[in-house]
PDB file of N, CA, C and O in Angstrom:
ATOM      1  N   MET A   1       7.257  -5.344  23.209  1.00  0.00           N
ATOM      2  CA  MET A   1       7.322  -5.683  21.799  1.00  0.00           C
ATOM      3  C   MET A   1       5.910  -6.038  21.322  1.00  0.00           C
ATOM      4  O   MET A   1       5.204  -6.820  21.958  1.00  0.00           O
ATOM      5  N   ALA A   2       5.526  -5.460  20.217  1.00  0.00           N
ATOM      6  CA  ALA A   2       4.183  -5.702  19.676  1.00  0.00           C
ATOM      7  C   ALA A   2       4.090  -7.107  19.098  1.00  0.00           C
ATOM      8  O   ALA A   2       5.039  -7.620  18.505  1.00  0.00           O
ATOM      9  N   SER A   3       2.939  -7.707  19.282  1.00  0.00           N
ATOM     10  CA  SER A   3       2.754  -9.042  18.717  1.00  0.00           C
ATOM     11  C   SER A   3       2.452  -8.916  17.229  1.00  0.00           C
ATOM     12  O   SER A   3       1.839  -7.939  16.798  1.00  0.00           O
ATOM     13  N   PRO A   4       2.882  -9.904  16.440  1.00  0.00           N
ATOM     14  CA  PRO A   4       2.623  -9.831  14.998  1.00  0.00           C
ATOM     15  C   PRO A   4       1.130  -9.887  14.713  1.00  0.00           C
ATOM     16  O   PRO A   4       0.364 -10.543  15.418  1.00  0.00           O
ATOM     17  N   ARG A   5       0.743  -9.186  13.666  1.00  0.00           N
ATOM     18  CA  ARG A   5      -0.673  -9.188  13.291  1.00  0.00           C
ATOM     19  C   ARG A   5      -1.053 -10.523  12.675  1.00  0.00           C
ATOM     20  O   ARG A   5      -0.280 -11.138  11.940  1.00  0.00           O
ATOM     21  N   GLN A   6      -2.251 -10.948  12.992  1.00  0.00           N
ATOM     22  CA  GLN A   6      -2.778 -12.162  12.392  1.00  0.00           C
ATOM     23  C   GLN A   6      -3.286 -11.826  10.989  1.00  0.00           C
ATOM     24  O   GLN A   6      -3.909 -10.782  10.795  1.00  0.00           O
ATOM     25  N   PRO A   7      -3.030 -12.693  10.014  1.00  0.00           N
ATOM     26  CA  PRO A   7      -3.519 -12.414   8.661  1.00  0.00           C
ATOM     27  C   PRO A   7      -5.047 -12.421   8.618  1.00  0.00           C
ATOM     28  O   PRO A   7      -5.707 -13.173   9.335  1.00  0.00           O
ATOM     29  N   VAL A   8      -5.571 -11.582   7.775  1.00  0.00           N
ATOM     30  CA  VAL A   8      -7.013 -11.516   7.580  1.00  0.00           C
ATOM     31  C   VAL A   8      -7.311 -12.091   6.206  1.00  0.00           C
ATOM     32  O   VAL A   8      -6.777 -11.625   5.199  1.00  0.00           O
ATOM     33  N   ILE A   9      -8.149 -13.086   6.171  1.00  0.00           N
ATOM     34  CA  ILE A   9      -8.514 -13.718   4.907  1.00  0.00           C
ATOM     35  C   ILE A   9      -9.952 -13.350   4.602  1.00  0.00           C
ATOM     36  O   ILE A   9     -10.868 -13.639   5.372  1.00  0.00           O
ATOM     37  N   GLU A  10     -10.124 -12.709   3.465  1.00  0.00           N
ATOM     38  CA  GLU A  10     -11.465 -12.314   3.063  1.00  0.00           C
ATOM     39  C   GLU A  10     -11.958 -13.265   1.978  1.00  0.00           C
ATOM     40  O   GLU A  10     -11.222 -13.603   1.052  1.00  0.00           O
ATOM     41  N   ILE A  11     -13.185 -13.683   2.102  1.00  0.00           N
ATOM     42  CA  ILE A  11     -13.804 -14.560   1.117  1.00  0.00           C
ATOM     43  C   ILE A  11     -14.618 -13.695   0.163  1.00  0.00           C
ATOM     44  O   ILE A  11     -15.470 -12.913   0.584  1.00  0.00           O
ATOM     45  N   LEU A  12     -14.341 -13.847  -1.120  1.00  0.00           N
ATOM     46  CA  LEU A  12     -15.077 -13.075  -2.120  1.00  0.00           C
ATOM     47  C   LEU A  12     -16.451 -13.678  -2.364  1.00  0.00           C
ATOM     48  O   LEU A  12     -16.650 -14.891  -2.299  1.00  0.00           O
ATOM     49  N   GLU A  13     -17.380 -12.795  -2.644  1.00  0.00           N
ATOM     50  CA  GLU A  13     -18.718 -13.236  -3.036  1.00  0.00           C
ATOM     51  C   GLU A  13     -18.618 -13.916  -4.402  1.00  0.00           C
ATOM     52  O   GLU A  13     -17.801 -13.506  -5.228  1.00  0.00           O
ATOM     53  N   PRO A  14     -19.425 -14.938  -4.656  1.00  0.00           N
ATOM     54  CA  PRO A  14     -19.372 -15.632  -5.952  1.00  0.00           C
ATOM     55  C   PRO A  14     -19.545 -14.688  -7.142  1.00  0.00           C
ATOM     56  O   PRO A  14     -18.930 -14.891  -8.189  1.00  0.00           O
ATOM     57  N   GLU A  15     -20.376 -13.662  -6.986  1.00  0.00           N
ATOM     58  CA  GLU A  15     -20.586 -12.711  -8.083  1.00  0.00           C
ATOM     59  C   GLU A  15     -19.297 -11.946  -8.398  1.00  0.00           C
ATOM     60  O   GLU A  15     -18.982 -11.698  -9.562  1.00  0.00           O
ATOM     61  N   MET A  16     -18.564 -11.579  -7.357  1.00  0.00           N
ATOM     62  CA  MET A  16     -17.306 -10.863  -7.562  1.00  0.00           C
ATOM     63  C   MET A  16     -16.271 -11.769  -8.205  1.00  0.00           C
ATOM     64  O   MET A  16     -15.501 -11.326  -9.056  1.00  0.00           O
ATOM     65  N   VAL A  17     -16.246 -13.027  -7.808  1.00  0.00           N
ATOM     66  CA  VAL A  17     -15.324 -13.989  -8.414  1.00  0.00           C
ATOM     67  C   VAL A  17     -15.584 -14.067  -9.912  1.00  0.00           C
ATOM     68  O   VAL A  17     -14.642 -14.054 -10.705  1.00  0.00           O
ATOM     69  N   GLU A  18     -16.837 -14.147 -10.304  1.00  0.00           N
ATOM     70  CA  GLU A  18     -17.186 -14.238 -11.723  1.00  0.00           C
ATOM     71  C   GLU A  18     -16.763 -12.978 -12.474  1.00  0.00           C
ATOM     72  O   GLU A  18     -16.245 -13.064 -13.587  1.00  0.00           O
ATOM     73  N   ILE A  19     -16.980 -11.815 -11.873  1.00  0.00           N
ATOM     74  CA  ILE A  19     -16.572 -10.557 -12.511  1.00  0.00           C
ATOM     75  C   ILE A  19     -15.061 -10.535 -12.723  1.00  0.00           C
ATOM     76  O   ILE A  19     -14.586 -10.165 -13.796  1.00  0.00           O
ATOM     77  N   LEU A  20     -14.316 -10.929 -11.707  1.00  0.00           N
ATOM     78  CA  LEU A  20     -12.859 -10.924 -11.819  1.00  0.00           C
ATOM     79  C   LEU A  20     -12.368 -11.942 -12.842  1.00  0.00           C
ATOM     80  O   LEU A  20     -11.395 -11.684 -13.551  1.00  0.00           O
ATOM     81  N   ARG A  21     -13.012 -13.068 -12.924  1.00  0.00           N
ATOM     82  CA  ARG A  21     -12.617 -14.088 -13.908  1.00  0.00           C
ATOM     83  C   ARG A  21     -12.808 -13.605 -15.336  1.00  0.00           C
ATOM     84  O   ARG A  21     -12.088 -14.032 -16.239  1.00  0.00           O
ATOM     85  N   GLN A  22     -13.768 -12.723 -15.545  1.00  0.00           N
ATOM     86  CA  GLN A  22     -14.046 -12.232 -16.891  1.00  0.00           C
ATOM     87  C   GLN A  22     -13.054 -11.156 -17.335  1.00  0.00           C
ATOM     88  O   GLN A  22     -13.007 -10.817 -18.517  1.00  0.00           O
ATOM     89  N   LYS A  23     -12.278 -10.625 -16.428  1.00  0.00           N
ATOM     90  CA  LYS A  23     -11.310  -9.583 -16.770  1.00  0.00           C
ATOM     91  C   LYS A  23     -10.091 -10.204 -17.451  1.00  0.00           C
ATOM     92  O   LYS A  23      -9.688 -11.329 -17.155  1.00  0.00           O
ATOM     93  N   THR A  24      -9.527  -9.434 -18.367  1.00  0.00           N
ATOM     94  CA  THR A  24      -8.300  -9.879 -19.023  1.00  0.00           C
ATOM     95  C   THR A  24      -7.129  -9.703 -18.060  1.00  0.00           C
ATOM     96  O   THR A  24      -7.252  -9.039 -17.031  1.00  0.00           O
ATOM     97  N   SER A  25      -6.006 -10.298 -18.403  1.00  0.00           N
ATOM     98  CA  SER A  25      -4.806 -10.126 -17.577  1.00  0.00           C
ATOM     99  C   SER A  25      -4.424  -8.657 -17.488  1.00  0.00           C
ATOM    100  O   SER A  25      -4.026  -8.182 -16.424  1.00  0.00           O
ATOM    101  N   ALA A  26      -4.544  -7.938 -18.594  1.00  0.00           N
ATOM    102  CA  ALA A  26      -4.207  -6.510 -18.607  1.00  0.00           C
ATOM    103  C   ALA A  26      -5.138  -5.724 -17.687  1.00  0.00           C
ATOM    104  O   ALA A  26      -4.692  -4.812 -16.991  1.00  0.00           O
ATOM    105  N   GLU A  27      -6.412  -6.063 -17.676  1.00  0.00           N
ATOM    106  CA  GLU A  27      -7.366  -5.379 -16.796  1.00  0.00           C
ATOM    107  C   GLU A  27      -7.054  -5.651 -15.326  1.00  0.00           C
ATOM    108  O   GLU A  27      -7.125  -4.748 -14.492  1.00  0.00           O
ATOM    109  N   ARG A  28      -6.708  -6.899 -15.015  1.00  0.00           N
ATOM    110  CA  ARG A  28      -6.369  -7.236 -13.631  1.00  0.00           C
ATOM    111  C   ARG A  28      -5.087  -6.522 -13.197  1.00  0.00           C
ATOM    112  O   ARG A  28      -4.983  -6.052 -12.065  1.00  0.00           O
ATOM    113  N   LEU A  29      -4.119  -6.447 -14.102  1.00  0.00           N
ATOM    114  CA  LEU A  29      -2.876  -5.753 -13.794  1.00  0.00           C
ATOM    115  C   LEU A  29      -3.122  -4.259 -13.581  1.00  0.00           C
ATOM    116  O   LEU A  29      -2.565  -3.663 -12.658  1.00  0.00           O
ATOM    117  N   ALA A  30      -3.949  -3.657 -14.429  1.00  0.00           N
ATOM    118  CA  ALA A  30      -4.282  -2.235 -14.279  1.00  0.00           C
ATOM    119  C   ALA A  30      -4.990  -1.986 -12.949  1.00  0.00           C
ATOM    120  O   ALA A  30      -4.736  -0.980 -12.287  1.00  0.00           O
ATOM    121  N   GLN A  31      -5.865  -2.886 -12.566  1.00  0.00           N
ATOM    122  CA  GLN A  31      -6.571  -2.748 -11.294  1.00  0.00           C
ATOM    123  C   GLN A  31      -5.585  -2.852 -10.126  1.00  0.00           C
ATOM    124  O   GLN A  31      -5.681  -2.093  -9.162  1.00  0.00           O
ATOM    125  N   ALA A  32      -4.653  -3.779 -10.213  1.00  0.00           N
ATOM    126  CA  ALA A  32      -3.648  -3.927  -9.158  1.00  0.00           C
ATOM    127  C   ALA A  32      -2.787  -2.668  -9.054  1.00  0.00           C
ATOM    128  O   ALA A  32      -2.447  -2.237  -7.953  1.00  0.00           O
ATOM    129  N   LEU A  33      -2.436  -2.081 -10.194  1.00  0.00           N
ATOM    130  CA  LEU A  33      -1.647  -0.856 -10.186  1.00  0.00           C
ATOM    131  C   LEU A  33      -2.410   0.279  -9.512  1.00  0.00           C
ATOM    132  O   LEU A  33      -1.832   1.030  -8.726  1.00  0.00           O
ATOM    133  N   ARG A  34      -3.692   0.409  -9.808  1.00  0.00           N
ATOM    134  CA  ARG A  34      -4.505   1.453  -9.165  1.00  0.00           C
ATOM    135  C   ARG A  34      -4.572   1.227  -7.652  1.00  0.00           C
ATOM    136  O   ARG A  34      -4.529   2.183  -6.878  1.00  0.00           O
ATOM    137  N   MET A  35      -4.678  -0.027  -7.235  1.00  0.00           N
ATOM    138  CA  MET A  35      -4.717  -0.327  -5.801  1.00  0.00           C
ATOM    139  C   MET A  35      -3.389   0.056  -5.143  1.00  0.00           C
ATOM    140  O   MET A  35      -3.378   0.612  -4.045  1.00  0.00           O
ATOM    141  N   TRP A  36      -2.278  -0.240  -5.809  1.00  0.00           N
ATOM    142  CA  TRP A  36      -0.949   0.101  -5.300  1.00  0.00           C
ATOM    143  C   TRP A  36      -0.814   1.617  -5.165  1.00  0.00           C
ATOM    144  O   TRP A  36      -0.326   2.115  -4.150  1.00  0.00           O
ATOM    145  N   GLU A  37      -1.251   2.350  -6.197  1.00  0.00           N
ATOM    146  CA  GLU A  37      -1.164   3.809  -6.162  1.00  0.00           C
ATOM    147  C   GLU A  37      -2.020   4.392  -5.036  1.00  0.00           C
ATOM    148  O   GLU A  37      -1.624   5.355  -4.379  1.00  0.00           O
ATOM    149  N   THR A  38      -3.182   3.806  -4.822  1.00  0.00           N
ATOM    150  CA  THR A  38      -4.050   4.263  -3.735  1.00  0.00           C
ATOM    151  C   THR A  38      -3.388   4.013  -2.382  1.00  0.00           C
ATOM    152  O   THR A  38      -3.406   4.882  -1.511  1.00  0.00           O
ATOM    153  N   ALA A  39      -2.812   2.841  -2.208  1.00  0.00           N
ATOM    154  CA  ALA A  39      -2.127   2.514  -0.952  1.00  0.00           C
ATOM    155  C   ALA A  39      -0.967   3.474  -0.712  1.00  0.00           C
ATOM    156  O   ALA A  39      -0.760   3.937   0.410  1.00  0.00           O
ATOM    157  N   ARG A  40      -0.214   3.769  -1.762  1.00  0.00           N
ATOM    158  CA  ARG A  40       0.926   4.683  -1.649  1.00  0.00           C
ATOM    159  C   ARG A  40       0.463   6.075  -1.205  1.00  0.00           C
ATOM    160  O   ARG A  40       1.079   6.690  -0.335  1.00  0.00           O
ATOM    161  N   GLU A  41      -0.616   6.564  -1.802  1.00  0.00           N
ATOM    162  CA  GLU A  41      -1.144   7.877  -1.423  1.00  0.00           C
ATOM    163  C   GLU A  41      -1.656   7.882   0.017  1.00  0.00           C
ATOM    164  O   GLU A  41      -1.474   8.861   0.739  1.00  0.00           O
ATOM    165  N   MET A  42      -2.290   6.798   0.428  1.00  0.00           N
ATOM    166  CA  MET A  42      -2.785   6.709   1.806  1.00  0.00           C
ATOM    167  C   MET A  42      -1.623   6.732   2.796  1.00  0.00           C
ATOM    168  O   MET A  42      -1.700   7.402   3.825  1.00  0.00           O
ATOM    169  N   ILE A  43      -0.558   6.011   2.494  1.00  0.00           N
ATOM    170  CA  ILE A  43       0.606   5.978   3.374  1.00  0.00           C
ATOM    171  C   ILE A  43       1.258   7.352   3.438  1.00  0.00           C
ATOM    172  O   ILE A  43       1.636   7.812   4.515  1.00  0.00           O
ATOM    173  N   ARG A  44       1.391   8.016   2.278  1.00  0.00           N
ATOM    174  CA  ARG A  44       1.968   9.364   2.276  1.00  0.00           C
ATOM    175  C   ARG A  44       1.131  10.317   3.132  1.00  0.00           C
ATOM    176  O   ARG A  44       1.680  11.122   3.884  1.00  0.00           O
ATOM    177  N   GLY A  45      -0.183  10.226   3.017  1.00  0.00           N
ATOM    178  CA  GLY A  45      -1.058  11.081   3.815  1.00  0.00           C
ATOM    179  C   GLY A  45      -0.893  10.831   5.303  1.00  0.00           C
ATOM    180  O   GLY A  45      -0.869  11.770   6.099  1.00  0.00           O
ATOM    181  N   THR A  46      -0.780   9.568   5.674  1.00  0.00           N
ATOM    182  CA  THR A  46      -0.573   9.216   7.080  1.00  0.00           C
ATOM    183  C   THR A  46       0.743   9.787   7.586  1.00  0.00           C
ATOM    184  O   THR A  46       0.808  10.339   8.684  1.00  0.00           O
ATOM    185  N   ILE A  47       1.788   9.653   6.784  1.00  0.00           N
ATOM    186  CA  ILE A  47       3.102  10.169   7.187  1.00  0.00           C
ATOM    187  C   ILE A  47       3.049  11.690   7.337  1.00  0.00           C
ATOM    188  O   ILE A  47       3.608  12.242   8.285  1.00  0.00           O
ATOM    189  N   ARG A  48       2.382  12.362   6.407  1.00  0.00           N
ATOM    190  CA  ARG A  48       2.267  13.827   6.500  1.00  0.00           C
ATOM    191  C   ARG A  48       1.546  14.242   7.787  1.00  0.00           C
ATOM    192  O   ARG A  48       1.913  15.236   8.414  1.00  0.00           O
ATOM    193  N   GLN A  49       0.524  13.479   8.175  1.00  0.00           N
ATOM    194  CA  GLN A  49      -0.188  13.785   9.425  1.00  0.00           C
ATOM    195  C   GLN A  49       0.701  13.532  10.637  1.00  0.00           C
ATOM    196  O   GLN A  49       0.689  14.302  11.597  1.00  0.00           O
ATOM    197  N   GLN A  50       1.464  12.459  10.587  1.00  0.00           N
ATOM    198  CA  GLN A  50       2.324  12.109  11.715  1.00  0.00           C
ATOM    199  C   GLN A  50       3.527  13.046  11.842  1.00  0.00           C
ATOM    200  O   GLN A  50       4.033  13.278  12.940  1.00  0.00           O
ATOM    201  N   HIS A  51       3.976  13.584  10.700  1.00  0.00           N
ATOM    202  CA  HIS A  51       5.184  14.417  10.672  1.00  0.00           C
ATOM    203  C   HIS A  51       4.946  15.670   9.832  1.00  0.00           C
ATOM    204  O   HIS A  51       5.510  15.793   8.745  1.00  0.00           O
ATOM    205  N   PRO A  52       4.127  16.597  10.312  1.00  0.00           N
ATOM    206  CA  PRO A  52       3.803  17.783   9.513  1.00  0.00           C
ATOM    207  C   PRO A  52       5.010  18.674   9.217  1.00  0.00           C
ATOM    208  O   PRO A  52       4.963  19.496   8.302  1.00  0.00           O
ATOM    209  N   ASP A  53       6.078  18.517   9.979  1.00  0.00           N
ATOM    210  CA  ASP A  53       7.276  19.331   9.777  1.00  0.00           C
ATOM    211  C   ASP A  53       8.232  18.744   8.736  1.00  0.00           C
ATOM    212  O   ASP A  53       9.218  19.392   8.382  1.00  0.00           O
ATOM    213  N   TRP A  54       7.965  17.537   8.240  1.00  0.00           N
ATOM    214  CA  TRP A  54       8.861  16.895   7.285  1.00  0.00           C
ATOM    215  C   TRP A  54       8.725  17.508   5.902  1.00  0.00           C
ATOM    216  O   TRP A  54       7.658  17.974   5.503  1.00  0.00           O
ATOM    217  N   SER A  55       9.853  17.491   5.177  1.00  0.00           N
ATOM    218  CA  SER A  55       9.843  17.924   3.779  1.00  0.00           C
ATOM    219  C   SER A  55       9.187  16.837   2.926  1.00  0.00           C
ATOM    220  O   SER A  55       9.006  15.704   3.371  1.00  0.00           O
ATOM    221  N   GLU A  56       8.839  17.200   1.705  1.00  0.00           N
ATOM    222  CA  GLU A  56       8.237  16.216   0.798  1.00  0.00           C
ATOM    223  C   GLU A  56       9.206  15.063   0.529  1.00  0.00           C
ATOM    224  O   GLU A  56       8.788  13.912   0.406  1.00  0.00           O
ATOM    225  N   GLU A  57      10.492  15.375   0.440  1.00  0.00           N
ATOM    226  CA  GLU A  57      11.488  14.326   0.215  1.00  0.00           C
ATOM    227  C   GLU A  57      11.502  13.331   1.373  1.00  0.00           C
ATOM    228  O   GLU A  57      11.581  12.123   1.151  1.00  0.00           O
ATOM    229  N   GLN A  58      11.425  13.829   2.595  1.00  0.00           N
ATOM    230  CA  GLN A  58      11.397  12.940   3.756  1.00  0.00           C
ATOM    231  C   GLN A  58      10.146  12.065   3.739  1.00  0.00           C
ATOM    232  O   GLN A  58      10.208  10.876   4.055  1.00  0.00           O
ATOM    233  N   VAL A  59       9.020  12.655   3.372  1.00  0.00           N
ATOM    234  CA  VAL A  59       7.766  11.896   3.296  1.00  0.00           C
ATOM    235  C   VAL A  59       7.894  10.790   2.255  1.00  0.00           C
ATOM    236  O   VAL A  59       7.521   9.646   2.512  1.00  0.00           O
ATOM    237  N   LEU A  60       8.420  11.129   1.081  1.00  0.00           N
ATOM    238  CA  LEU A  60       8.554  10.136   0.009  1.00  0.00           C
ATOM    239  C   LEU A  60       9.501   9.011   0.401  1.00  0.00           C
ATOM    240  O   LEU A  60       9.242   7.844   0.109  1.00  0.00           O
ATOM    241  N   ARG A  61      10.598   9.365   1.064  1.00  0.00           N
ATOM    242  CA  ARG A  61      11.553   8.329   1.491  1.00  0.00           C
ATOM    243  C   ARG A  61      10.932   7.383   2.523  1.00  0.00           C
ATOM    244  O   ARG A  61      11.097   6.166   2.448  1.00  0.00           O
ATOM    245  N   GLU A  62      10.223   7.962   3.475  1.00  0.00           N
ATOM    246  CA  GLU A  62       9.590   7.124   4.501  1.00  0.00           C
ATOM    247  C   GLU A  62       8.507   6.244   3.891  1.00  0.00           C
ATOM    248  O   GLU A  62       8.362   5.084   4.275  1.00  0.00           O
ATOM    249  N   ALA A  63       7.749   6.784   2.946  1.00  0.00           N
ATOM    250  CA  ALA A  63       6.720   5.980   2.273  1.00  0.00           C
ATOM    251  C   ALA A  63       7.370   4.813   1.540  1.00  0.00           C
ATOM    252  O   ALA A  63       6.879   3.686   1.608  1.00  0.00           O
ATOM    253  N   ALA A  64       8.465   5.076   0.843  1.00  0.00           N
ATOM    254  CA  ALA A  64       9.174   4.000   0.135  1.00  0.00           C
ATOM    255  C   ALA A  64       9.670   2.954   1.117  1.00  0.00           C
ATOM    256  O   ALA A  64       9.599   1.755   0.845  1.00  0.00           O
ATOM    257  N   ASN A  65      10.169   3.401   2.249  1.00  0.00           N
ATOM    258  CA  ASN A  65      10.660   2.473   3.268  1.00  0.00           C
ATOM    259  C   ASN A  65       9.537   1.588   3.796  1.00  0.00           C
ATOM    260  O   ASN A  65       9.710   0.379   3.951  1.00  0.00           O
ATOM    261  N   ARG A  66       8.387   2.197   4.072  1.00  0.00           N
ATOM    262  CA  ARG A  66       7.259   1.415   4.598  1.00  0.00           C
ATOM    263  C   ARG A  66       6.719   0.451   3.553  1.00  0.00           C
ATOM    264  O   ARG A  66       6.385  -0.691   3.870  1.00  0.00           O
ATOM    265  N   LEU A  67       6.633   0.905   2.316  1.00  0.00           N
ATOM    266  CA  LEU A  67       6.095   0.038   1.266  1.00  0.00           C
ATOM    267  C   LEU A  67       7.025  -1.123   0.947  1.00  0.00           C
ATOM    268  O   LEU A  67       6.579  -2.171   0.480  1.00  0.00           O
ATOM    269  N   SER A  68       8.324  -0.938   1.199  1.00  0.00           N
ATOM    270  CA  SER A  68       9.287  -2.006   0.916  1.00  0.00           C
ATOM    271  C   SER A  68       9.593  -2.835   2.163  1.00  0.00           C
ATOM    272  O   SER A  68      10.520  -3.645   2.163  1.00  0.00           O
ATOM    273  N   HIS A  69       8.814  -2.631   3.219  1.00  0.00           N
ATOM    274  CA  HIS A  69       8.997  -3.348   4.494  1.00  0.00           C
ATOM    275  C   HIS A  69      10.404  -3.142   5.041  1.00  0.00           C
ATOM    276  O   HIS A  69      11.008  -4.055   5.603  1.00  0.00           O
ATOM    277  N   GLY A  70      10.920  -1.911   4.864  1.00  0.00           N
ATOM    278  CA  GLY A  70      12.224  -1.568   5.409  1.00  0.00           C
ATOM    279  C   GLY A  70      13.396  -1.902   4.521  1.00  0.00           C
ATOM    280  O   GLY A  70      14.541  -1.720   4.935  1.00  0.00           O
ATOM    281  N   ALA A  71      13.158  -2.385   3.312  1.00  0.00           N
ATOM    282  CA  ALA A  71      14.244  -2.803   2.430  1.00  0.00           C
ATOM    283  C   ALA A  71      15.113  -1.641   1.960  1.00  0.00           C
ATOM    284  O   ALA A  71      16.245  -1.859   1.528  1.00  0.00           O
ATOM    285  N   THR A  72      14.607  -0.413   2.036  1.00  0.00           N
ATOM    286  CA  THR A  72      15.413   0.729   1.597  1.00  0.00           C
ATOM    287  C   THR A  72      16.514   1.040   2.594  1.00  0.00           C
ATOM    288  O   THR A  72      17.496   1.700   2.256  1.00  0.00           O
ATOM    289  N   GLY A  73      16.353   0.564   3.825  1.00  0.00           N
ATOM    290  CA  GLY A  73      17.345   0.834   4.855  1.00  0.00           C
ATOM    291  C   GLY A  73      17.368   2.288   5.274  1.00  0.00           C
ATOM    292  O   GLY A  73      18.288   2.729   5.962  1.00  0.00           O
ATOM    293  N   HIS A  74      16.359   3.032   4.860  1.00  0.00           N
ATOM    294  CA  HIS A  74      16.295   4.468   5.138  1.00  0.00           C
ATOM    295  C   HIS A  74      15.926   4.720   6.591  1.00  0.00           C
ATOM    296  O   HIS A  74      15.012   4.103   7.138  1.00  0.00           O
ATOM    297  N   VAL A  75      16.648   5.630   7.191  1.00  0.00           N
ATOM    298  CA  VAL A  75      16.316   6.086   8.539  1.00  0.00           C
ATOM    299  C   VAL A  75      15.877   7.534   8.403  1.00  0.00           C
ATOM    300  O   VAL A  75      16.660   8.359   7.931  1.00  0.00           O
ATOM    301  N   PRO A  76      14.643   7.881   8.802  1.00  0.00           N
ATOM    302  CA  PRO A  76      14.177   9.268   8.663  1.00  0.00           C
ATOM    303  C   PRO A  76      15.116  10.245   9.352  1.00  0.00           C
ATOM    304  O   PRO A  76      15.612   9.981  10.447  1.00  0.00           O
ATOM    305  N   ARG A  77      15.356  11.382   8.697  1.00  0.00           N
ATOM    306  CA  ARG A  77      16.236  12.415   9.271  1.00  0.00           C
ATOM    307  C   ARG A  77      15.428  13.421  10.015  1.00  0.00           C
ATOM    308  O   ARG A  77      15.981  14.370  10.570  1.00  0.00           O
TER     309      ARG A  77
END
């Protein structure tokens, strides 16, 4: 059984903190959405590499399962 990963805490540079503080709530939300979309695409790419024989539907279902930490209850076919 694999051991759980230890959390990684990154400390932001003071300059980055100031830049982020100057952003509006809408700008921060838009940035978070772009990060989510990037993560989703990266996961899909990884799944496609791991399972080149899978259909696009299978890839999308597995990506949803991984992003939801298994909450979809999906078992790859």
